C-alpha positions in Angstrom: -2.0 60.9 0.6 -1.6 60.8 -3.2 -4.9 61.4 -4.8 -6.2 58.2 -6.5 -7.4 58.1 -10.0 -11.1 58.9 -10.4 -13.5 56.0 -10.3 -16.8 56.1 -12.2 -19.7 56.3 -9.8 -23.4 56.1 -10.6 -24.4 59.8 -10.7 -26.8 61.2 -8.1 -29.1 64.1 -8.2 -30.2 66.5 -5.5 -33.6 67.7 -4.5 -34.5 70.1 -1.7 -37.7 69.9 0.2 -39.1 71.9 3.1 -39.5 69.4 5.9 -41.1 70.7 9.0 -39.8 74.2 8.4 -36.3 73.2 7.4 -34.7 72.9 4.0 -33.8 69.2 3.6 -31.4 67.8 1.0 -32.6 64.6 -0.6 -30.0 62.6 -2.7 -31.3 60.3 -5.4 -29.8 57.7 -7.7 -31.4 55.7 -10.5 -34.5 55.8 -12.5 -37.5 57.4 -10.8 -39.7 54.7 -12.3 -37.7 51.9 -10.7 -38.6 50.3 -7.3 -37.9 52.7 -4.5 -35.3 52.0 -1.8 -34.9 54.6 1.0 -31.5 54.8 2.8 -30.9 56.6 6.1 -27.3 57.6 7.1 -25.8 57.5 10.5 -24.5 60.1 13.0 -21.9 62.5 11.6 -22.3 61.1 8.2 -24.1 62.1 4.9 -26.3 60.6 2.3 -23.4 60.3 -0.2 -22.0 57.6 2.2 -24.2 55.1 0.4 -22.6 55.7 -3.0 -20.5 52.5 -2.9 -23.6 50.3 -2.1 -25.5 52.0 -4.9 -22.6 51.3 -7.4 -22.7 47.6 -6.4 -26.5 47.0 -6.9 -27.2 44.7 -9.8 -30.7 45.9 -10.6 -32.2 49.3 -11.2 -33.4 51.0 -8.1 -34.6 54.4 -7.3 -32.6 55.1 -4.2 -33.7 58.0 -2.1 -31.4 59.1 0.7 -31.9 62.3 2.8 -29.3 64.2 4.7 -30.7 64.3 8.2 -31.3 67.8 9.6 -28.0 69.5 10.5 -26.0 67.1 8.4 -24.6 67.4 4.8 -26.6 69.9 2.7 -29.7 69.9 4.9 -30.4 73.0 7.0 -29.4 73.1 10.6 -32.1 73.2 13.3 -31.5 76.8 14.4 -32.1 75.6 18.0 -29.7 74.7 20.7 -29.8 71.0 20.0 -31.3 68.0 18.3 -34.1 65.8 19.7 -34.3 62.2 18.5 -38.1 62.3 17.9 -37.5 65.0 15.3 -35.8 62.3 13.1 -38.9 60.2 13.3 -41.1 63.1 12.3 -38.7 64.1 9.5 -38.7 60.5 8.2 -42.5 60.4 8.2 -42.7 63.6 6.2 -40.1 62.3 3.6 -41.9 59.0 3.2 -45.3 60.8 2.9 -43.8 63.0 0.1 -42.3 60.1 -2.0 -44.6 57.2 -1.2 -47.8 58.5 0.4 -49.7 55.2 0.0 -47.4 52.2 -0.7 -45.3 50.7 2.1 -41.6 51.2 1.6 -38.3 49.4 1.6 -36.2 51.1 4.2 -32.5 50.7 5.0 -30.6 52.5 7.7 -27.1 52.6 9.1 -26.2 53.1 12.8 -28.3 56.1 14.0 -30.3 55.9 10.7 -31.0 52.2 11.4 -32.1 53.0 15.0 -34.6 55.6 13.6 -35.8 53.1 11.0 -36.3 50.4 13.5 -38.3 52.6 15.9 -40.4 54.0 13.0 -41.1 50.5 11.7 -42.7 49.7 15.1 -44.5 53.0 15.4 -45.9 52.8 11.8 -45.7 49.1 11.0 -48.2 49.4 8.1 -45.7 51.8 6.3 -42.8 49.4 6.0 -42.6 46.5 3.5 -39.0 45.5 4.2 -36.4 46.8 6.7 -32.6 46.5 6.5 -30.7 47.3 9.7 -27.0 48.0 9.3 -25.3 48.1 12.7 -28.3 49.7 14.4 -28.6 48.1 17.8 -29.8 50.9 20.0 -27.8 52.4 22.9 -27.0 51.2 26.4 -29.9 51.4 28.8 -29.9 54.4 31.2 -31.5 54.0 34.6 -33.7 56.8 36.0 -31.0 57.4 38.7 -28.8 58.9 35.9 -31.3 61.7 35.2 -30.1 64.5 37.5 -26.4 64.1 36.4 -27.4 63.7 32.7 -29.5 66.8 32.7 -26.7 68.7 34.5 -24.3 67.7 31.8 -26.6 68.8 29.1 -27.1 72.2 30.8 -23.3 72.6 31.1 -22.9 71.8 27.4 -25.4 74.6 26.4 -23.1 77.0 28.2 -20.0 75.9 26.3 -21.1 75.2 22.7 -19.4 72.3 20.9 -17.2 72.8 17.9 -15.8 70.6 15.2 -12.2 70.6 14.0 -11.5 72.0 10.5 -8.7 71.0 8.2 -6.2 72.8 5.9 -7.0 70.7 2.8 -9.6 68.2 1.6 -6.9 65.6 1.6 -6.6 66.1 5.3 -10.3 65.4 5.7 -9.8 62.2 3.7 -6.9 61.2 6.0 -9.2 61.9 9.0 -11.7 59.5 7.6 -9.1 56.8 7.1 -7.9 57.3 10.7 -11.4 56.5 11.8 -11.6 53.6 9.4 -8.3 52.1 8.3 -10.1 49.9 5.8 -11.2 52.9 3.8 -9.3 53.0 0.5 -7.7 56.2 -0.8 -10.3 56.5 -3.6 -13.3 56.0 -1.3 -11.8 58.4 1.3 -11.3 61.0 -1.4 -14.8 60.6 -2.7 -16.4 60.9 0.8 -14.2 63.9 1.8 -15.8 65.8 -1.2 -19.3 65.3 0.3 -18.4 65.3 4.0 -16.7 68.7 4.0 -16.8 72.2 2.5 -14.5 75.2 2.6 -15.3 77.8 5.2 -14.8 81.6 5.3 -11.2 81.1 6.5 -10.4 78.8 3.5 -10.2 75.7 5.6 -12.3 72.6 5.2 -15.0 72.0 7.8 -17.2 69.0 8.4 -20.8 69.3 7.1 -22.4 68.7 10.4 -23.8 71.0 13.1 -21.4 70.8 16.1 -24.5 70.7 18.3 -24.9 67.1 17.3 -22.0 66.4 19.7 -24.0 67.5 22.7 -25.8 65.0 24.9 -29.4 64.4 24.2 -31.2 65.5 27.3 -33.6 62.6 27.3 -32.3 59.3 28.7 -32.3 56.3 26.4 -34.6 53.6 27.7 -34.2 50.2 26.1 -37.7 49.1 27.3 -39.3 51.8 25.1 -37.2 50.8 22.1 -38.1 47.1 22.5 -41.8 48.0 22.8 -41.5 49.5 19.3 -39.5 46.7 17.9 -42.1 44.2 19.1 -44.6 45.8 16.8 -42.5 45.6 13.6 -44.4 43.5 11.1 -42.0 43.8 8.1 -39.3 41.3 7.6 -35.9 42.6 8.9 -32.4 42.0 7.6 -30.1 42.5 10.6 -26.5 43.1 9.5 -23.6 43.0 11.9 -19.9 43.4 11.2 -17.9 40.5 12.6 -15.3 42.8 14.0 -16.5 44.1 17.5 -18.0 47.4 16.8 -19.4 50.3 18.9 -16.8 49.4 21.5 -17.2 52.8 23.1 -20.9 52.0 23.8 -21.0 48.2 24.4 -18.3 46.0 26.0 -17.3 43.4 23.3 -17.7 40.5 25.7 -21.3 41.5 26.6 -22.4 42.9 23.2 -23.3 39.6 21.5 -25.6 38.4 24.3 -27.3 41.8 24.6 -27.8 42.1 20.8 -29.3 38.6 20.8 -31.7 39.6 23.6 -32.8 42.7 21.8 -33.1 40.9 18.4 -35.4 38.3 20.0 -38.1 41.0 20.2 -38.3 41.2 16.3 -40.9 38.8 14.9 -39.3 38.1 11.4 -35.5 38.7 11.4 -32.7 37.3 9.3 -29.1 37.8 10.6 -26.0 38.3 8.5 -22.5 38.8 9.8 -20.0 40.3 7.4 -16.3 39.4 7.8 -13.4 41.9 7.3 -15.7 44.9 8.2 -16.2 47.3 11.0 -19.0 49.6 11.9 -18.9 51.4 8.5 -19.8 48.1 6.9 -21.2 49.9 3.8 -17.8 51.4 3.1 -15.8 48.2 3.9 -17.8 45.6 2.0 -20.3 47.4 -0.3 -20.4 44.6 -3.0 -21.2 41.9 -0.5 -23.7 44.1 1.3 -25.4 45.0 -2.0 -25.8 41.3 -2.8 -27.3 40.5 0.6 -29.7 43.4 0.3 -31.0 42.4 -3.1 -31.2 38.8 -2.2 -33.3 39.7 0.8 -35.6 42.0 -1.1 -35.9 39.6 -4.0 -37.2 36.9 -1.6 -39.9 39.2 -0.3 -41.5 40.5 -3.5 
């Protein structure tokens, strides 16, 4: 890869908070006096991933985007794994810090969207508007899976996961483009700077705790998720990429019907499908996505 010319991006600032005993990195863009918009990144991603959406927003927003525990510049858990309810508790602490009284506008991608959707049903009074980017939950797991799933988790604790490292930051950018061929050289180079850091051996390692790759010991139960979704009172913008996504989780021929079944549990939902985009829709079509987001929020002032 030949490094692309630098592109001007809206500058961000960093703040570090102690959230439930861990040092959490909070990235922010825009004027602190502007309307707040919280953004939650996905699994094996970082807050800087939203840069291209932020650059495309037409109005002034105060965008607040944490690195989840164990990702980016936030501290790792120090334990032997990550439990999904911790994300809910971390989110509540972050919202309480920045907006202790006013309901918030909340956007999430993938894992971040799944957390946001659950939280919006658990604390419906705290959410003014919700934007779900490719956050559809996981396949249901029957109780009969439990003994084998727990055994797998115990086996993983005996053989800790690890992540690959790379000779150069350019190699990190190429890895990102391998995962998403739509990613331009400039965007891949920008993301690689925030997605990796040089380790003691002089190689570039991903800014994510390898333990995130371990199984969560608790089975995912769709019924519990939908019970939360049914209590969402905020309007929801549900964004899907037209290209079949999450194919490793959902069979493409069954995904559409299953997503429709799940979405029917949301009282007030608007659906948008974005062409020429995959799961990383905020990287593939940030300008179109920014327009959809602002139109949605403008209609709900």
